[in-house]
C-alpha positions in Angstrom: 30.9 1.9 -15.4 30.0 5.4 -15.9 27.3 5.7 -18.6 27.2 9.5 -17.6 27.9 10.3 -21.5 25.5 8.0 -22.9 22.6 9.2 -24.9 20.5 5.9 -24.7 19.3 3.8 -21.7 18.9 -0.2 -22.5 17.3 -2.7 -20.2 20.1 -3.7 -18.5 21.0 0.1 -17.4 17.5 0.6 -16.5 17.7 -2.4 -14.0 20.9 -1.3 -12.5 19.5 2.2 -11.7 15.9 0.8 -10.7 17.9 -1.3 -8.0 20.5 1.5 -7.0 17.5 3.7 -6.5 15.5 1.2 -4.3 18.8 0.6 -2.1 19.6 4.2 -1.6 15.9 4.6 -0.1 16.3 1.8 2.1 19.6 3.3 3.3 17.8 6.4 4.2 14.5 4.8 5.3 14.6 6.5 9.1 15.3 10.0 7.6 12.1 9.6 5.6 9.8 7.9 8.2 10.8 10.8 10.8 9.4 13.6 8.2 6.2 12.9 9.5 3.8 16.0 10.0 2.8 14.6 13.3 5.6 14.1 15.8 4.7 10.4 16.3 6.8 7.3 16.1 4.6 5.7 13.2 6.3 7.5 10.2 5.9 5.0 7.6 6.4 6.8 4.0 9.8 5.7 3.5 8.6 1.5 4.5 5.8 2.2 2.4 7.7 3.4 -0.7 10.5 0.7 -0.3 8.5 -2.1 0.0 6.8 -1.1 -3.1 9.6 -0.7 -5.3 11.2 -3.9 -3.6 8.2 -5.6 -4.6 8.8 -5.0 -8.4 12.7 -5.4 -8.4 12.4 -9.5 -8.3 10.2 -9.5 -11.5 12.4 -7.0 -13.3 15.5 -8.9 -12.5 13.6 -12.0 -13.9 13.5 -10.5 -17.5 16.3 -11.8 -19.4 15.8 -9.7 -22.5 17.7 -6.2 -22.5 14.5 -4.5 -23.3 14.0 -1.1 -21.3 10.3 -1.7 -22.3 10.2 -5.2 -20.9 12.3 -4.5 -17.7 10.2 -1.2 -16.7 6.9 -3.0 -17.0 8.0 -6.1 -15.1 9.0 -3.3 -12.2 5.8 -1.5 -12.6 3.4 -4.5 -12.4 5.1 -5.8 -9.2 5.0 -2.3 -7.5 1.4 -2.1 -8.6 0.6 -5.6 -6.3 3.0 -4.5 -3.9 1.9 -0.9 -3.4 0.8 0.1 0.4 0.1 3.3 1.5 -1.0 6.5 -0.5 2.9 7.3 -0.9 3.3 3.8 -2.2 0.4 3.8 -4.4 1.1 7.0 -6.2 4.8 5.9 -6.4 3.4 2.8 -8.2 1.4 4.6 -10.5 4.5 6.8 -11.5 6.3 4.0 -12.6 3.3 2.3 -14.6 3.1 5.7 -16.4 7.1 5.4 -17.1 6.6 1.7 -18.4 3.6 3.1 -20.6 5.9 5.7 -21.9 8.6 3.2 -22.8 6.3 0.6 -24.1 7.7 -1.4 -27.4 11.5 0.1 -27.0 14.3 -1.9 -26.6 16.3 1.1 -25.6 15.4 4.7 -25.1 16.6 7.8 -26.1 17.2 10.9 -23.5 14.1 12.6 -25.1 12.0 9.2 -24.9 13.2 8.9 -21.2 11.6 12.5 -20.8 8.4 11.4 -22.4 8.1 8.6 -20.3 8.6 10.4 -16.9 6.1 12.8 -18.3 3.4 10.0 -18.8 4.5 8.7 -15.2 3.7 12.4 -13.9 0.2 12.1 -15.8 -0.6 8.6 -14.4 0.3 9.4 -10.8 -2.1 12.8 -10.8 -4.9 10.6 -12.4 -4.4 8.2 -9.7 -5.5 10.5 -6.9 -8.9 12.0 -6.8 -8.1 15.3 -5.7 -4.3 16.1 -6.1 -2.6 17.9 -3.5 0.2 20.2 -4.1 3.4 20.1 -2.0 3.5 16.3 -2.2 5.2 13.7 -4.3 3.2 14.7 -7.2 4.3 18.3 -7.2 8.2 17.0 -6.7 7.7 14.6 -9.5 6.1 17.1 -12.0 8.2 20.0 -11.2 11.3 17.9 -11.9 10.3 16.1 -15.1 9.1 19.3 -16.5 12.5 21.0 -15.8 14.8 18.1 -16.9 12.8 17.8 -20.2 12.9 21.3 -20.9 16.6 21.5 -20.2 17.4 18.2 -22.2 15.5 18.4 -25.5 17.7 17.1 -28.5 21.2 15.3 -28.5 21.6 15.2 -24.1 23.0 12.7 -22.4 21.5 10.6 -20.0 23.8 12.1 -17.0 22.8 15.5 -17.9 19.1 14.5 -17.6 19.5 13.2 -14.1 21.8 15.8 -13.3 18.9 18.5 -13.8 16.3 16.2 -12.6 17.6 16.1 -9.4 18.7 19.5 -9.1 14.9 20.6 -9.7 13.7 18.0 -7.2 15.6 19.0 -4.2 14.5 22.7 -4.9 10.7 21.3 -5.3 11.2 19.5 -2.2 12.6 22.5 -0.1 9.3 24.4 -1.5 6.8 21.9 -0.5 5.9 23.7 2.7 5.0 26.7 1.2 2.3 24.8 -0.9 1.2 23.0 2.3 0.2 24.6 5.2 0.3 21.5 7.3 4.0 20.8 6.5 5.3 24.5 7.0 3.6 24.3 10.5 5.2 21.1 11.6 8.2 22.4 10.2 9.4 19.4 7.9 9.4 18.9 4.0 6.8 16.5 2.1 8.1 12.8 3.2 6.7 11.3 -0.2 8.7 13.8 -2.1 11.9 13.1 0.1 11.8 9.4 -0.8 11.6 10.1 -4.5 14.6 12.2 -4.2 16.7 9.4 -2.6 15.4 7.0 -5.2 16.5 9.4 -7.8 20.0 9.9 -6.3 20.3 6.2 -6.2 19.6 6.2 -10.0 22.3 9.0 -10.6 24.6 7.1 -8.8 24.4 3.8 -10.8 24.7 5.8 -14.2 28.0 7.1 -12.9 29.1 3.6 -12.0 28.6 4.1 -8.4 25.6 1.9 -7.5 24.2 2.1 -4.0 24.5 -1.6 -2.4 22.9 -2.4 0.7 23.3 -6.5 0.8 19.7 -7.3 -0.3 19.6 -8.4 -4.0 15.7 -8.6 -4.0 15.4 -11.8 -5.4 12.9 -14.2 -3.9 14.6 -16.2 -1.8 15.0 -20.0 -3.0 11.9 -22.4 -2.0 13.1 -24.7 0.1 10.5 -27.2 -0.9 9.6 -30.4 1.4 8.8 -32.9 -1.5 7.5 -35.2 1.4 4.4 -33.3 1.4 3.5 -34.8 -1.8 4.1 -38.1 -2.6 3.0 -41.4 -4.7 0.1 -41.8 -2.4 -1.0 -38.1 -2.2 -4.1 -36.9 -3.4 -4.0 -33.3 -5.0 -6.5 -30.9 -2.7 -5.5 -27.5 -3.0 -4.7 -27.5 -6.8 -2.2 -25.0 -8.2 -1.0 -21.4 -8.1 -0.9 -20.4 -11.3 0.5 -16.9 -12.5 1.4 -15.7 -15.8 2.4 -12.4 -17.8 1.1 -12.9 -21.4 2.4 -10.8 -24.3 -0.9 -10.3 -26.9 0.5 -10.8 -30.5 -0.8 -9.4 -33.7 -0.1 -12.6 -35.5 -2.9 -14.4 -32.8 -5.5 -11.9 -32.4 -6.8 -8.4 -32.6 -4.6 -6.4 -29.7 -6.2 -3.4 -29.8 -10.1 -5.2 -29.5 -8.7 -7.6 -27.1 -11.0 -7.8 -23.9 -10.3 -9.3 -20.2 -13.6 -10.4 -19.4 -14.0 -13.4 -21.7 -10.5 -14.5 -20.1 -11.6 -13.7 -16.5 -14.9 -15.8 -17.5 -12.7 -18.6 -18.4 -10.5 -18.9 -15.3 -13.7 -18.4 -12.9 -15.0 -21.7 -14.4 -11.7 -23.8 -13.8 -10.6 -22.1 -10.5 -10.9 -19.3 -8.1 -8.9 -16.5 -6.5 -8.5 -15.0 -10.1 -6.9 -11.5 -10.5 -6.7 -10.7 -14.3 -5.8 -7.3 -15.7 -4.0 -5.8 -18.6 -1.4 -3.0 -18.8 -0.6 -1.9 -22.3 -0.6 -5.4 -24.3 0.3 -7.4 -21.5 -2.1 -9.5 -19.4 -1.1 -10.6 -15.9 -3.2 -13.0 -14.6 -3.1 -15.3 -11.2 -5.6 -18.4 -10.4 -5.9 -21.2 -8.2 -6.8 -24.2 -10.1 -6.6 -28.1 -10.7 -6.2 -27.6 -14.5 -3.2 -25.1 -15.3 -2.7 -26.8 -18.6 -6.0 -25.2 -19.7 -5.0 -22.1 -18.5 -1.8 -21.9 -20.7 -3.8 -23.4 -23.8 -6.6 -20.8 -23.5 -3.9 -17.8 -23.4 -1.4 -19.4 -25.8 -4.1 -18.3 -28.6 -3.8 -14.8 -28.0 -0.1 -14.3 -27.8 2.9 -15.6 -26.0 4.1 -16.2 -22.5 6.5 -13.5 -20.7 6.7 -15.8 -17.3 5.0 -18.7 -16.1 4.9 -19.8 -12.5 2.8 -23.2 -11.4 3.2 -24.1 -8.1 1.6 -27.1 -6.0 0.0 -25.2 -3.2 0.3 -28.5 -1.1 3.9 -28.1 -0.9 5.9 -26.3 2.2 7.8 -23.5 1.4 10.5 -21.2 2.9 10.3 -22.8 6.6 7.1 -21.7 7.0 4.7 -24.2 9.0 2.4 -26.3 6.9 -0.6 -25.2 9.0 0.7 -21.6 8.2 1.3 -21.9 4.8 -1.5 -23.9 3.3 -4.4 -22.5 1.7 -7.8 -21.8 3.5 -10.5 -23.9 2.5 -12.7 -22.0 0.6 -15.6 -20.6 2.4 -19.0 -21.2 1.0 -20.1 -18.6 -1.4 -22.4 -15.8 0.5 -24.1 -12.8 -0.5 -22.1 -10.3 1.5 -18.8 -10.1 3.3 -16.6 -7.7 5.3 -13.1 -6.9 5.4 -11.5 -4.5 7.6 -8.0 -3.2 9.2 -6.8 -3.5 12.9 -3.6 -3.3 14.7 -3.2 -5.3 17.9 -4.9 -8.3 18.8 -7.4 -7.2 21.3 -8.9 -4.9 18.4 -8.7 -7.6 16.0 -10.6 -10.0 18.1 -13.0 -7.5 18.7 -13.8 -6.6 15.3 -14.0 -10.5 14.3 -16.5 -10.9 17.2 -18.6 -7.9 15.7 -19.0 -9.7 12.4 -15.8 -8.9 10.4 -15.2 -11.8 8.2 -11.5 -10.9 7.7 -9.3 -8.5 9.4 -6.2 -7.5 8.0 -3.0 -6.3 10.2 -2.4 -3.0 9.7 0.0 -2.1 12.5 3.1 0.2 12.3 5.0 0.0 9.2 2.4 -2.9 8.1 0.0 -0.8 5.6 -1.7 -3.6 3.7 -0.8 -3.8 0.3 -2.8 -3.7 -2.8 -2.1 -7.7 -3.1 -2.9 -8.2 0.4 -6.5 -6.7 0.1 -6.9 -8.9 -3.0 -5.9 -12.3 -1.1 -8.5 -10.9 1.7 -11.3 -10.6 -0.7 -10.5 -14.1 -2.2 -10.8 -15.4 1.3 -14.3 -14.1 2.3 -16.0 -15.6 -1.3 -18.9 -13.3 -1.4 -20.8 -11.5 -4.2 -20.2 -8.1 -2.6 -17.8 -7.0 -0.2 -17.4 -4.4 2.1 -14.0 -2.9 2.9 -13.2 -0.5 6.0 -9.8 0.7 5.7 -9.9 2.6 9.0 -7.1 5.0 7.9 -6.4 7.5 5.2 -3.5 6.2 4.5 -4.8 3.0 3.4 -8.0 4.1 1.6 -6.0 4.6 -1.6 -4.6 0.6 -1.7 -7.9 -0.5 -1.0 -9.8 1.3 -3.9 -6.9 0.1 -6.3 -7.4 -3.4 -5.0 -11.2 -3.3 -5.4 -10.7 -1.7 -9.3 -8.5 -4.7 -9.9 -10.5 -7.3 -8.3 -12.5 -9.4 -10.6 -14.4 -11.9 -8.4 -16.8 -9.5 -6.4 -18.3 -6.2 -6.4 -16.4 -4.4 -3.8 -17.5 -1.1 -2.0 -14.6 0.7 0.2 -16.3 2.6 2.8 -14.0 5.5 3.4 -13.3 4.9 7.6 -10.6 6.7 8.6 -10.2 5.5 12.1 -11.3 2.6 14.5 -14.2 4.2 15.8 -15.9 4.4 12.5 -15.1 0.6 12.0 -16.5 0.1 15.6 -19.7 2.1 15.0 -20.5 0.2 11.5 -19.5 -3.4 12.9 -21.6 -2.9 16.0 -24.9 -2.1 13.8 -23.8 -4.5 10.9 -27.0 -5.4 9.4 -27.2 -6.7 5.6 -31.1 -7.0 5.6 -31.4 -4.0 3.0 -30.4 -6.7 0.4 -28.7 -4.0 -1.8 -25.1 -3.6 -1.7 -25.0 0.2 -2.5 -27.9 0.6 -0.3 -25.9 -0.7 2.7 -22.4 1.0 2.0 -24.6 4.0 2.3 -25.8 3.1 5.7 -22.5 2.1 6.8 -21.4 5.7 6.1 -24.4 7.1 8.1 -23.7 5.0 10.9 -20.1 6.2 11.2 -20.8 9.8 11.1 -21.2 10.1 15.0 -18.2 8.1 16.3 -14.8 9.7 17.1 -11.8 8.2 17.7 -8.8 9.8 19.6 -5.2 8.5 20.3 -2.3 9.1 22.7 1.1 8.3 22.3 4.4 10.1 22.6 6.2 12.9 20.7 9.6 12.3 19.0 10.6 16.0 18.4 9.6 19.6 19.3 6.6 20.9 17.1 3.7 23.6 17.5 0.7 22.0 15.5 -2.8 23.5 15.5 -1.7 25.6 18.1 -0.9 23.0 20.6 3.2 23.8 22.1 4.6 20.1 22.0 8.3 19.0 23.6 10.1 15.9 22.4 8.8 13.2 24.8 5.6 14.7 25.5 2.5 12.6 25.3 0.0 13.9 22.7 -3.7 13.5 22.3 -5.0 13.9 18.7 -8.1 13.2 16.6 -7.3 12.0 13.0 -5.5 15.1 11.5 -6.3 17.4 14.5 -3.9 17.8 17.5 -6.0 18.8 20.6 -3.5 18.4 23.6 0.1 17.5 24.9 1.5 16.6 28.4 4.1 15.3 30.1 1.5 13.1 32.0 0.0 10.5 29.8 -3.2 10.2 32.2 -4.0 13.8 31.7 -3.3 13.9 28.3 -6.2 11.0 28.0 -8.4 13.1 29.9 -8.2 16.3 28.3 -8.3 14.7 25.0 -11.8 12.7 26.0 -12.7 16.5 27.3 -11.8 18.0 24.0 -13.8 15.1 22.0 -16.8 16.0 24.1 -17.1 12.6 25.9 -19.9 14.1 28.3 -22.2 14.4 25.3 -21.4 10.7 24.3 -23.3 7.4 25.2 -20.2 5.0 24.9 -16.5 5.5 25.9 -14.3 2.4 24.7 -10.5 2.5 25.3 -8.0 0.1 23.8 -4.8 -0.3 25.7 -1.5 -0.3 24.1 0.7 -3.4 24.8 3.1 -1.1 27.3 -0.1 0.3 29.4 0.3 -0.9 32.8 -2.2 -2.4 35.4 -1.8 0.9 37.3 -2.3 3.3 34.4 -5.5 1.1 33.5 -7.0 1.7 36.8 -6.4 5.3 36.9 -8.5 5.6 33.4 -11.1 3.3 35.0 -11.5 5.6 38.5 -11.3 8.6 36.2 -13.7 7.6 33.7 -16.4 6.7 36.8 -16.0 10.0 38.8 -15.8 12.3 35.5 -18.4 10.6 33.4 -20.8 8.6 35.7 -23.2 8.4 32.9 -21.1 6.7 30.1 -21.0 3.2 29.4 -17.7 2.3 29.4 -15.6 -0.7 27.8 -12.3 -1.6 28.0 -10.1 -3.3 25.5 -6.4 -5.0 25.9 -5.8 -3.9 22.3 -2.2 -4.8 22.3 -1.3 -2.1 19.7 2.4 -1.1 19.4 2.6 2.8 19.1 -0.5 4.3 20.7 -1.1 4.0 24.4 -4.6 4.6 24.2 -7.3 4.6 21.6 -10.5 5.9 22.8 -13.9 5.8 20.8 -16.5 7.8 21.5 -20.4 7.3 20.3 
């Protein structure tokens, strides 16, 4: 059905455009992923944005009421917990703001929709400590301002989205003029491009031409093995209890409601507590043996929008019982550390050095906010230190730390594996104060540098380095340093550019496709060029990077 001439958008239409927008993004993932400033095969902006919105669609579809307010809120809540990567976090905040703007509306006029989009832009900008223009933020802001200016008064939904996308595309083409890194790499902003594909999918749905990919986004029906719990069983793990609670003025003073008493209650009867309020809706998660007490307590403040209670002993979705069953709770301690790694070798090394939980953060697998929260639960400590090890993961880690209620969380802004290795190799909790320990970690990582070697997926000229498609390239953080057809030559040129001769230690993590002959060449070359260096080799097993070299 063509809704272009409609002057209002209800919950049903909102669901259609959100689904079509997500599907259109999925259909163009490779294009978005390839818009990477560095021409390397680890672009994951599209994947991050898609997994973020896909994580919200199932909750959106579960809302039966034809309410644009409730539909948009369910989408935003799901996106929040599934957000990953900087683009995904900003994307989730954009929709959280839109949901704020639509709060309490069964259907929205075009003018109300425009105001909600403006709320989304404000919330997205507010989620970034130092907003950068020439990114998804700029594209969303300029498109929203233009569409609102053109569609004041008695406009249609179709006209609003037509103007929105027209300016969005123009804004996207201007991003290289605002961000030198994009201009130098010859690309437009990938996050902005992802947003354009979402908006185009939405517009097609408004016109009655929804984009379909075959994925209905619903959570797969759970194949529960009831034999796992029978008349002779004894409950060991309790119930995973999740709910959305709509606060109501008939039961409480909504404006004065605070989550802390609720959090204190949940912690008294369970663990793995996540609890936050958006508008007048409380979202909570707890593992408890007494889910009825959760319902009884919460019912004093409002009415339930959704409730999910699952016996944590049962097997789901064909996952092995050993993998699926909850971990036994570790004894509570003062401090614990969560970090991110890619490849079994690096994961093992970080664990051996003292990391309590190592989250897999390889290609296309940036940890979600919910993934961090689960890790915080697992380590069970009063204070938790987080090493993200990638500038694209720091935002998600910080968002998770703000949502998490069970511990004080310190996010140490590590941007590479060298930072993490330096911190872990000198890990010491004897200072006793979490803030002091976090500051010491920042100092410990100051002298560590990390370089990476991989292959280029296109021609480029970055930081004065001329690159041809297929070249091996070496870089450190966001700085391109060398390119060559010879992988080994790139490794040693990179080491030289990173002043290896002035360092004490060199650690190299070999990627999964590095041959024994190449490893021998590296070992022999280091011995000849840097005889005074202490040299350590790790079979890292990482996918994208042939060599990760850490120097201290």
